[in-house]
Every structure is written in structure tokens, then in C-alpha cells.
Steps between C-alpha positions, in 0.01 A plus 500: 500500500355627828611843619505448876559866580187595306298217659604608850387856427155370397464274805202569730440268796166325507260642758385150593857403584546806723171422680600136545843603627345724766262226613778242518741721693230605749422141600675348798585157365679228691816365347618141540697584815184634667306190396768266635524689831122469539510128425777442753312697767182301435691171513673598823171607660340173394791301643483695828128429519564129462762503777279681753187285446457200724539173317200277481 
């Protein structure tokens, strides 16, 4: 049987994981809300551009 107390005492975090964690947390990533807001702004700007152009 596994002795979890003993296993936890032996645990050492992987250096690669700590490096990856730092890189991930230091990036400014957009979430879905940011993406949707950008899409709506682009769509609105495109619609406004269509309304202000003279029709041919």
C-alpha cells in the first residue's frame, strides 16, 4: 500500500514545471470575453463604415 505521508515528504517539484508556470503567468493572454468584445467592436466599426459610405 502507498504511504502518502512518506510520498509527500519525498516530493520535489519539477524545475521544468516551475519554469513553465512562470512563463505562463507572465503572458498577457486574452480570455474569451476579450475576444468577443474585440469581435463586436470590429463588427460595429464595419457596420458604421457601410452606413457612412455613399451607395453606388
